[in-house]
C-alpha positions as CSV (number, residue, x, y, z in Angstrom):
1,M,107.3,82.2,156.6
2,A,105.8,80.2,153.7
3,T,108.1,79.3,150.9
4,A,107.1,80.0,147.3
5,V,106.4,76.3,146.8
6,G,103.9,76.3,149.7
7,R,102.0,79.4,148.7
8,S,98.6,79.2,147.0
9,P,98.3,80.0,143.3
10,A,96.6,83.4,144.2
11,A,99.5,84.2,146.6
12,R,102.1,83.3,143.9
13,R,100.3,85.5,141.4
14,A,100.1,88.4,143.8
15,L,103.8,88.1,144.7
16,A,104.8,88.0,141.0
17,V,102.8,91.2,140.3
18,H,104.3,92.9,143.4
19,R,107.9,92.1,142.3
20,R,107.3,93.4,138.8
21,L,105.8,96.7,140.1
22,M,108.8,97.2,142.4
23,R,110.8,97.9,139.2
24,F,109.5,101.5,139.5
25,G,112.2,102.0,142.1
26,E,114.9,100.9,139.6
27,A,114.2,103.5,137.0
28,E,116.9,106.1,136.1
29,S,114.5,108.9,136.9
30,T,114.1,107.8,140.6
31,V,115.5,110.5,142.9
32,S,114.9,109.0,146.3
33,E,114.9,105.6,148.1
34,P,111.5,104.0,147.7
35,W,109.2,104.2,150.7
36,V,107.8,100.7,151.2
37,D,105.4,99.6,153.9
38,R,103.6,96.2,154.1
39,G,100.4,96.1,156.1
40,T,100.2,99.9,156.1
41,S,97.2,102.3,156.2
42,V,95.8,104.9,154.0
43,Q,96.7,107.5,156.6
44,A,100.3,106.5,156.6
45,I,100.5,106.6,152.8
46,A,98.9,110.1,152.7
47,A,101.2,111.4,155.4
48,H,104.3,110.2,153.5
49,L,103.0,111.8,150.2
50,A,102.4,115.1,152.1
51,R,106.0,115.1,153.4
52,L,107.6,114.0,150.1
53,W,107.9,117.4,148.3
54,T,107.6,119.9,151.2
55,S,110.4,121.5,153.3
56,P,110.3,120.8,157.0
57,A,109.6,123.7,159.3
58,N,113.3,123.9,160.4
59,G,114.2,125.1,156.9
60,D,116.1,122.0,155.8
61,E,116.1,121.0,152.1
62,S,113.0,119.3,150.6
63,R,112.8,115.6,151.3
64,V,113.5,114.7,147.6
65,T,116.8,115.9,146.3
66,E,119.0,115.1,143.3
67,K,122.6,116.0,143.3
68,G,122.0,118.3,146.3
69,M,119.2,120.3,144.6
70,S,115.7,120.2,145.9
71,H,112.8,119.8,143.5
72,A,109.1,120.7,143.5
73,R,106.4,118.3,142.2
74,A,104.8,119.2,138.9
75,S,101.6,117.1,138.6
76,V,99.0,118.0,135.9
77,L,96.6,115.1,136.6
78,N,95.9,112.0,138.7
79,L,96.4,108.7,136.8
80,I,95.0,105.5,138.2
81,V,96.3,102.4,136.6
82,M,94.8,98.9,137.2
83,V,97.2,96.0,137.0
84,P,95.3,92.7,136.5
85,D,98.3,90.3,136.1
86,E,102.1,89.9,135.9
87,A,102.3,90.6,132.2
88,S,100.4,93.8,132.6
89,A,102.7,94.8,135.5
90,T,105.7,94.6,133.3
91,R,104.0,96.6,130.6
92,V,102.7,99.3,133.0
93,V,106.2,99.9,134.4
94,E,107.7,100.4,130.9
95,T,104.8,102.6,129.7
96,M,104.7,104.8,132.8
97,T,108.5,105.3,132.9
98,G,108.3,106.7,129.4
99,L,105.2,108.8,130.2
100,G,106.4,110.9,133.1
101,V,108.3,113.6,131.2
102,R,105.3,114.2,129.0
103,H,102.6,114.1,131.6
104,P,103.9,114.4,135.2
105,S,101.1,113.0,137.4
106,R,100.3,111.5,140.7
107,A,100.2,107.9,139.4
108,I,98.5,105.4,141.5
109,V,99.2,101.9,140.2
110,L,96.8,99.5,141.7
111,A,96.9,95.7,142.0
112,A,93.7,94.4,143.7
113,D,93.0,90.7,144.4
114,P,90.1,89.7,146.6
115,K,91.3,86.1,146.6
116,A,94.9,86.8,147.8
117,G,95.9,86.5,151.4
118,G,98.6,88.4,153.2
119,P,98.6,92.1,154.3
120,T,95.4,93.9,153.4
121,L,97.2,97.0,152.1
122,S,100.9,97.4,151.1
123,A,102.4,100.4,149.4
124,S,105.5,101.7,147.7
125,I,106.1,105.3,146.9
126,T,108.9,106.5,144.5
127,A,109.7,110.0,143.4
128,H,110.9,110.7,139.9
129,C,112.5,113.7,138.1
130,N,113.1,114.0,134.4
131,A,115.0,116.8,132.6
132,G,112.6,119.5,131.4
133,P,113.0,121.7,128.4
134,E,116.4,123.4,128.0
135,G,116.9,125.9,130.7
136,S,113.9,124.9,132.8
137,E,113.6,123.1,136.1
138,P,113.4,119.2,136.1
139,I,109.9,117.8,135.9
140,C,109.1,115.7,139.0
141,F,106.3,113.5,140.0
142,E,105.5,110.4,142.2
143,V,104.3,106.9,141.6
144,V,102.3,105.2,144.3
145,V,102.0,101.4,144.0
146,L,99.2,99.8,146.0
147,T,98.6,96.1,146.5
148,V,95.2,95.4,148.0
149,H,94.3,91.9,149.1
150,G,91.2,90.2,150.6
151,E,87.9,91.9,151.2
152,A,89.4,95.4,151.0
153,A,90.0,94.8,147.2
154,E,86.2,95.0,146.7
155,H,86.0,98.4,148.3
156,L,88.7,100.5,146.6
157,T,87.1,103.9,146.7
158,G,88.0,104.4,150.4
159,I,91.6,103.5,149.7
160,V,92.3,105.4,146.5
161,A,90.2,108.5,146.8
162,P,92.0,110.0,149.8
163,L,95.3,109.8,147.9
164,L,94.2,111.8,144.8
165,I,95.2,115.4,144.3
166,H,91.6,116.8,144.4
167,D,92.1,119.9,142.3
168,L,93.4,117.9,139.3
169,P,91.5,115.8,136.7
170,T,91.6,112.0,137.2
171,H,92.1,109.6,134.4
172,I,91.7,105.8,134.7
173,W,93.9,103.6,132.4
174,W,92.8,100.0,132.3
175,P,95.3,97.8,130.3
176,G,94.0,94.6,128.8
177,D,90.4,93.4,128.4
178,P,88.3,95.5,130.8
179,P,86.0,93.3,133.0
180,F,82.8,95.3,132.2
181,A,80.7,93.1,134.5
182,D,83.0,93.5,137.5
183,P,82.0,95.9,140.3
184,I,85.7,96.7,140.9
185,F,85.9,98.1,137.4
186,Y,82.9,100.4,137.9
187,Q,84.3,101.6,141.3
188,L,87.4,102.9,139.6
189,V,85.5,104.3,136.6
190,E,83.2,106.3,138.9
191,M,86.2,107.9,140.6
192,G,87.6,109.2,137.4
193,D,86.9,111.9,134.9
194,R,88.0,109.8,131.9
195,L,88.5,106.1,131.1
196,V,91.4,105.1,128.8
197,V,91.2,101.6,127.2
198,D,92.6,99.8,124.2
199,S,89.9,98.2,122.1
200,D,92.6,96.1,120.3
201,E,92.6,94.1,123.5
202,F,88.9,93.4,123.9
203,G,88.1,89.7,124.2
204,D,84.7,90.3,122.5
205,L,85.1,93.4,120.3
206,L,81.4,93.9,119.7
207,L,80.5,93.7,123.4
208,G,83.3,96.0,124.3
209,M,82.3,98.7,121.8
210,R,78.7,98.5,122.9
211,R,79.7,99.0,126.5
212,L,81.9,102.0,125.6
213,T,78.9,103.7,123.9
214,T,76.9,103.3,127.1
215,L,79.5,104.4,129.7
216,R,78.6,107.8,131.1
217,R,81.9,109.6,131.8
218,R,82.2,113.3,132.5
219,S,85.0,113.6,129.9
220,G,84.3,110.5,127.8
221,V,86.4,107.5,126.9
222,G,89.9,107.4,125.4
223,D,91.0,104.5,123.2
224,L,94.6,103.7,122.2
225,A,93.4,101.8,119.2
226,W,91.9,105.1,118.0
227,R,95.2,106.9,118.6
228,R,96.9,104.4,116.3
229,L,94.7,105.5,113.4
230,A,95.9,109.2,113.6
231,W,98.3,108.8,110.6
232,W,95.7,107.1,108.5
233,Q,93.1,109.7,109.3
234,E,95.5,112.6,108.5
235,L,96.6,111.0,105.2
236,T,92.9,110.3,104.2
237,A,91.8,113.8,105.0
238,E,94.6,115.3,102.9
239,F,93.3,113.7,99.8
240,F,90.2,115.9,100.0
241,D,91.9,119.1,101.0
242,A,92.4,119.8,97.2
243,P,89.2,121.3,95.7
244,R,89.5,119.2,92.6
245,F,89.3,116.0,94.8
246,R,86.8,117.3,97.3
247,R,83.9,116.9,94.9
248,Y,84.5,113.1,94.8
249,L,83.9,112.8,98.6
250,P,80.1,112.6,98.6
251,N,80.3,110.1,95.7
252,L,82.5,107.5,97.3
253,N,81.1,104.1,96.4
254,R,83.7,101.6,97.6
255,L,86.0,101.4,100.6
256,I,88.5,98.5,101.0
257,I,90.4,98.2,104.3
258,R,93.2,95.6,104.7
259,Y,94.8,94.9,108.0
260,A,97.6,92.7,109.2
261,I,97.3,89.2,110.7
262,P,100.2,86.9,111.5
263,T,101.3,84.3,109.0
264,K,100.0,80.8,109.7
265,G,101.4,79.2,112.7
266,K,102.3,82.5,114.4
267,A,100.6,83.7,117.6
268,R,97.6,86.0,117.1
269,R,98.4,88.2,120.1
270,R,99.1,91.8,119.1
271,R,102.0,92.4,121.5
272,P,103.8,89.9,123.7
273,A,103.2,91.9,126.9
274,R,99.5,92.4,126.6
275,G,98.3,89.4,128.5
276,A,94.7,89.8,127.5
277,A,92.6,86.7,126.9
278,Q,91.9,85.8,123.3
279,P,88.3,85.7,122.3
280,A,86.5,82.3,121.9
281,S,84.4,83.6,119.0
282,N,85.5,84.5,115.5
283,V,85.4,88.2,116.4
284,A,89.1,88.8,117.0
285,S,90.6,91.9,118.5
286,P,92.7,92.7,115.4
287,L,89.5,94.0,113.9
288,A,89.3,97.0,116.2
289,G,91.4,99.3,114.0
290,P,89.7,98.4,110.7
291,M,86.3,98.7,112.3
292,L,87.1,102.1,113.9
293,Y,88.5,103.4,110.6
294,A,85.3,102.3,108.7
295,G,83.2,103.8,111.5
296,W,85.1,107.1,111.2
297,I,84.6,107.4,107.4
298,A,81.0,106.3,107.7
299,S,80.1,108.8,110.5
300,R,81.8,111.7,108.8
301,I,80.0,111.4,105.4
302,E,76.7,109.9,106.8
303,W,76.8,106.3,105.5
304,R,74.2,103.9,106.9
305,R,74.2,100.1,107.0
306,H,72.0,98.7,104.3
307,S,72.7,94.9,104.1
308,T,75.3,92.3,104.6
309,T,77.0,90.9,101.5
310,L,79.5,88.6,103.2
311,P,79.2,87.8,106.9
312,L,82.2,87.8,109.1
313,E,84.4,84.8,108.6
314,D,88.1,84.4,109.1
315,G,88.4,88.1,109.8
316,R,86.8,89.1,106.5
317,L,83.4,90.9,106.0
318,R,81.6,92.8,103.3
319,L,78.6,95.2,103.8
320,K,76.5,97.3,101.5
321,L,76.0,100.8,102.9
322,E,73.7,103.6,101.9
323,G,75.6,106.8,101.1
324,R,74.2,110.3,100.2
325,H,74.2,109.7,96.5
326,E,75.6,106.1,96.0
327,M,75.4,102.7,97.5
328,V,78.8,101.9,99.1
329,D,80.7,98.6,99.0
330,L,82.6,98.2,102.3
331,Q,85.2,95.4,102.4
332,I,87.4,94.6,105.3
333,E,89.9,91.8,104.8
334,P,93.0,90.4,106.5
335,V,96.5,90.2,105.0
336,E,99.1,87.8,106.3
337,T,102.3,89.6,107.2
338,D,105.0,89.5,109.9
339,E,106.2,93.1,109.2
340,L,103.4,94.7,111.2
341,P,101.6,93.8,114.5
342,P,98.2,92.1,114.1
343,G,95.5,94.7,113.6
344,E,97.6,97.4,112.1
345,L,96.2,98.8,108.9
346,V,98.0,97.7,105.7
347,A,96.1,99.4,103.0
348,V,93.1,101.6,102.3
349,R,91.5,102.0,98.9
350,M,88.6,104.4,98.1
351,R,86.8,104.7,94.8
352,A,84.3,107.4,93.7
353,F,82.5,108.4,90.5
354,G,82.7,111.9,89.2
355,E,81.7,113.9,86.1
356,T,84.9,112.9,84.3
357,G,84.9,109.2,85.4
358,A,86.0,107.2,88.3
359,A,88.7,108.2,90.8
360,E,90.7,106.1,93.2
361,F,92.6,107.1,96.4
362,I,95.2,104.7,97.8
363,I,97.3,104.5,101.0
364,E,99.5,101.4,101.2
365,R,101.9,100.7,104.0
366,S,105.0,98.5,104.5
367,A,106.8,98.1,107.8
368,G,108.0,101.7,108.1
369,E,106.8,103.6,105.0
370,A,103.5,104.7,103.5
371,V,102.8,105.3,99.8
372,V,100.0,107.7,99.1
373,A,98.6,107.8,95.5
374,S,95.5,109.0,93.6
375,N,94.1,108.3,90.2
376,A,91.6,110.9,89.2
377,D,90.7,113.1,86.2
378,G,92.6,110.8,84.0
379,M,95.9,111.4,85.8
380,T,97.8,109.1,88.1
381,A,99.7,111.0,90.8
382,L,102.2,109.6,93.3
383,L,101.8,112.1,96.0
384,R,104.7,111.0,98.2
385,R,106.5,108.3,100.2
386,M,106.7,109.1,103.8
387,P,107.8,107.3,107.0
388,M,105.0,105.8,109.1
389,E,106.5,104.7,112.4
390,Q,104.6,102.8,115.1
391,S,104.0,104.9,118.2
392,T,105.0,103.5,121.6
393,E,102.4,103.0,124.1
394,S,103.8,105.8,126.2
395,E,103.3,108.2,123.2
396,L,99.7,106.9,122.6
397,L,98.8,107.3,126.2
398,A,100.3,110.8,126.4
399,A,98.3,111.8,123.3
400,D,95.1,110.7,125.0
401,L,95.8,112.3,128.4
402,V,95.7,115.8,127.0
403,M,91.9,115.2,126.3
404,D,89.7,116.8,129.0
405,Q,86.4,116.5,127.2
406,H,84.3,114.2,125.1
407,D,85.5,113.3,121.6
408,P,82.3,113.3,119.5
409,V,84.2,112.1,116.4
410,Y,85.5,109.0,118.2
411,E,82.1,108.3,119.9
412,A,80.3,108.5,116.5
413,A,83.0,106.1,115.0
414,V,82.5,103.6,117.8
415,R,78.7,103.6,117.4
416,A,79.0,103.1,113.6
417,A,81.7,100.4,114.0
418,A,79.4,98.5,116.5
419,V,76.5,98.6,114.1
420,F,78.6,97.3,111.2
421,L,80.2,94.5,113.3
422,A,76.8,93.5,114.7
423,S,75.4,93.3,111.1
424,A,78.2,91.0,110.0
425,R,77.9,88.8,113.1
426,Q,74.1,88.5,113.1
427,V,74.0,87.1,109.6
428,D,76.9,84.7,110.4
429,L,75.3,83.5,113.6
430,A,71.9,83.0,112.0
431,G,73.4,80.9,109.2
């Protein structure tokens, strides 16, 4: 047997990913010994899954038991997760462990490497049960880890499709920077009803947003960067719930969005476990959140790009937009801080003109708190201070998995964000 020193780089990478993924069997929710088979077949994997939750004909207890009690599977969807590298493997294990109680699924975690040697197909199956609501039965599900090497990694449909529960929707979660030009990516996307990505991780944000707008999915695309904006969207909408403020909405003429970047000398990666390649151009992924927020506002009140005032440079840009009644000054600018991960919004300021003068609406955030204020009709009002905690990736993914249809608001925001980003880049590149 080859030693670790004698293995090729591809083999060492594949082994590292495999070892990380085996941590599924170490989770507290695990209720049976992992079934592991190297050099296995799709038929053998499907047969074990079929036996896992059913009682044998002789009336013995179900195969999976916990403290002497048998449990039934409670899957609400299929979730296919692609693991491109060791860092992603660690992250996927942590996220999936926290996801199970919210969305029990048949999770197929897939590590495919056409360049790696060794067994063509290896599998590990673990059964998990988490406590349900008080007085209810435990919620149980399974995780299937597949490592596919060699030529078989280029033909995943025949391996993965037979293992899906065919009467349930199928979601594809692709952590990291999706390889939009890779046929393996499109194989998996075509198997699913919905694709879930994180545009914060795109190596080229403009290219990624454009590709998202052209993907034809039955139930659309989910984006964890969009989910991170939920607090900001809710607080922004609340300004204009009040009738006396609503009249300012069509007359907004300035929007300033500030977002976090690391202080000088700090790494620009959003989270240590992401593992996504950093872009070579000046379009950095921390712009995803600010651009999506700007696209959301613009698409809701029908702003259109008019001209570029300041091309994108050092994460800063300024555009002139055409609103319903006013020209709008859109400014997006970075703020150095180590209190928040790169890309998180730090502040939003909106200004409008009205019959009684100008009005301003402000949301400012520190590490765990938001201050919401307005200055209109000659009165300054501190609305409230409120906690604004960062959601875990499990919580963000769980929020997206409940979607079973297209999200037209998100799709319009992505289209607008791509137009704005392209406008800023084109002037910059031309200069």
